[in-house]
C-alpha positions in Angstrom: 36.0 -36.9 32.5 37.7 -38.2 29.3 38.3 -41.6 27.8 39.9 -41.3 24.4 42.3 -43.0 22.2 45.0 -41.1 20.1 45.7 -42.3 16.6 48.2 -41.1 14.1 51.3 -42.1 12.2 54.7 -41.7 13.8 55.6 -37.9 13.7 52.0 -36.7 13.6 52.4 -34.9 16.7 50.6 -37.2 19.1 53.1 -36.6 21.9 52.3 -32.8 21.8 48.6 -33.1 21.9 48.9 -35.8 24.6 50.6 -33.4 27.0 48.0 -30.8 26.4 44.9 -33.1 26.8 46.3 -34.8 30.0 47.0 -31.3 31.3 43.4 -30.0 30.5 41.5 -33.1 31.5 43.5 -34.3 34.4 43.6 -37.9 33.2 46.6 -40.2 33.0 48.4 -40.8 29.6 48.7 -44.3 29.0 51.3 -45.5 26.5 51.9 -49.1 26.0 55.7 -48.6 26.2 55.5 -47.0 29.5 53.3 -49.9 30.9 55.7 -52.5 29.6 58.6 -50.8 31.2 56.8 -50.3 34.6 55.7 -54.0 34.5 58.9 -55.3 33.7 60.9 -53.1 36.2 58.4 -54.1 38.9 58.8 -57.8 37.9 55.0 -58.5 37.7 53.6 -61.7 36.2 52.5 -59.7 33.2 56.1 -58.0 32.9 57.9 -61.3 33.1 55.8 -62.8 30.3 56.3 -59.6 28.2 60.1 -59.5 28.9 60.3 -63.1 27.6 59.2 -61.9 24.2 61.1 -58.6 24.2 64.4 -60.4 25.0 63.9 -62.8 22.4 63.5 -60.0 19.9 59.8 -60.7 19.2 56.7 -58.5 19.2 54.6 -58.9 22.5 51.5 -60.7 21.4 48.2 -59.0 21.0 46.5 -61.0 23.7 49.3 -60.3 26.4 49.3 -56.5 25.2 45.6 -56.2 25.8 45.9 -57.8 29.3 48.7 -55.4 30.3 46.7 -52.3 29.1 43.3 -53.5 30.4 44.9 -54.1 33.9 46.2 -50.7 33.8 42.8 -49.1 33.2 41.5 -50.7 36.4 43.8 -48.8 38.4 42.3 -45.8 40.7 43.7 -43.1 38.8 41.8 -44.1 35.7 38.4 -43.8 37.5 37.8 -40.3 35.8 39.1 -41.3 32.5 42.4 -41.9 30.5 44.1 -41.1 27.2 45.5 -44.2 25.3 48.4 -43.6 23.1 49.9 -46.5 21.2 46.9 -48.8 21.8 45.1 -50.1 20.2 47.5 -50.8 17.4 45.5 -53.6 15.6 41.8 -54.4 14.9 42.2 -57.4 17.4 43.4 -55.0 20.1 40.5 -52.5 19.3 37.9 -55.3 19.7 39.4 -56.6 22.9 39.5 -52.9 24.3 35.6 -52.4 23.2 34.8 -55.8 24.9 36.7 -54.8 28.2 34.9 -51.3 28.3 31.5 -52.8 27.8 32.1 -55.3 30.5 33.1 -52.4 32.9 30.1 -50.1 31.8 32.5 -47.7 30.0 32.8 -46.3 26.4 35.2 -44.1 24.5 34.3 -40.5 24.3 36.4 -39.8 21.2 39.0 -41.3 19.1 41.5 -38.4 17.9 43.1 -39.3 14.5 45.7 -36.9 13.4 46.1 -37.0 9.6 49.5 -35.9 8.2 50.7 -37.0 4.6 53.6 -39.4 4.5 55.9 -37.1 2.6 55.5 -34.4 5.2 56.0 -37.0 8.1 59.3 -38.2 6.3 60.5 -34.5 6.0 59.6 -33.8 9.7 61.2 -36.9 11.3 64.3 -37.1 8.9 64.9 -33.5 9.8 65.0 -34.2 13.5 68.5 -33.9 15.5 69.1 -34.8 19.1 71.9 -33.5 21.2 74.2 -36.2 22.4 75.0 -34.3 25.7 71.5 -32.8 27.0 68.9 -34.4 24.6 67.6 -31.4 23.4 65.6 -31.9 20.1 65.9 -29.8 16.9 64.6 -30.0 13.5 66.8 -28.7 10.5 63.7 -27.3 8.8 61.2 -26.2 11.5 63.6 -25.7 14.5 67.0 -25.3 13.5 70.1 -24.8 15.6 71.8 -21.5 15.5 75.0 -23.2 14.4 74.6 -26.3 12.4 75.4 -29.7 14.2 75.7 -27.8 17.6 73.2 -27.6 20.5 72.1 -24.0 21.4 71.7 -25.1 25.0 75.0 -26.8 25.8 77.2 -27.0 22.8 77.0 -30.6 22.5 77.2 -32.5 19.2 73.8 -33.1 17.3 73.1 -36.4 15.7 70.2 -38.1 13.7 68.9 -41.2 15.3 68.7 -44.4 13.2 64.8 -44.3 13.7 64.7 -40.9 12.0 66.8 -41.8 9.0 64.5 -41.4 5.8 64.5 -45.0 4.8 63.7 -46.3 8.4 60.7 -43.6 8.7 59.3 -44.8 5.3 59.6 -48.4 6.8 57.7 -47.4 10.1 55.1 -45.7 8.1 54.6 -48.8 5.8 54.1 -50.9 9.1 51.7 -48.2 10.5 49.8 -48.3 7.1 49.6 -52.0 7.2 48.6 -52.5 10.9 47.3 -49.4 12.4 45.6 -47.4 9.8 42.7 -49.9 9.3 41.7 -48.7 13.0 40.5 -45.4 11.3 37.9 -47.1 9.3 37.0 -49.3 12.3 36.5 -46.3 14.6 34.7 -44.4 11.8 32.2 -47.3 11.8 31.7 -46.9 15.4 31.0 -43.1 15.3 33.8 -42.4 17.9 36.2 -41.1 15.3 37.2 -37.4 15.0 39.9 -36.5 12.2 42.1 -33.6 12.7 44.6 -32.2 10.2 47.9 -32.6 11.8 49.7 -30.3 9.4 48.4 -27.3 11.2 49.8 -25.4 14.3 49.5 -27.5 17.3 47.6 -24.8 19.3 45.1 -24.6 16.5 44.7 -28.5 16.4 44.4 -28.6 20.4 41.6 -26.1 20.1 39.7 -28.0 17.5 40.0 -31.3 19.6 38.6 -29.5 22.7 35.9 -28.1 20.9 34.9 -31.4 19.4 34.9 -32.9 22.7 32.7 -30.4 24.0 
């Protein structure tokens, strides 16, 4: 049983820890992006409403995002817990989540916050390169390909996604700091927050998280 929220800026290593936690605790990994895509592809009422905002190039409003996520938490596979990733993003969403959990006799076991300095995030993400052919991921600093610009696996061309350009990463971090970073203080005040140094080895971080969960 584990009910947890995963916090941290883009590039902090949330994806790596999510895979490990879901495997160990056998709970569903709930990402807002995945839920939106599922509801939209299935044509649910919530999905149709979300799609109208996405198609117009607008952010899905907090209220609708909360409805979509909380309806997912009522599904059978969440009976023994869940790992929320990418939600909540704002204080409003955190309040709504707390309200929903109380109404359903649940509470969060832990809010995992991965802390990484901004300059290191920019270096991590702007160094990322993806293969156009097979999608393999490299990093010119930490996991470089054997030959510059060429995929080790299939020989395809490596490129940098627009999202990973240094100026885009800096902009994403600014948005995170303005919208989502206040959640760290919010959850610190509830006593649920546990801070982890995201600059360390992924296995060491995971070991610390498991030990903290107890």
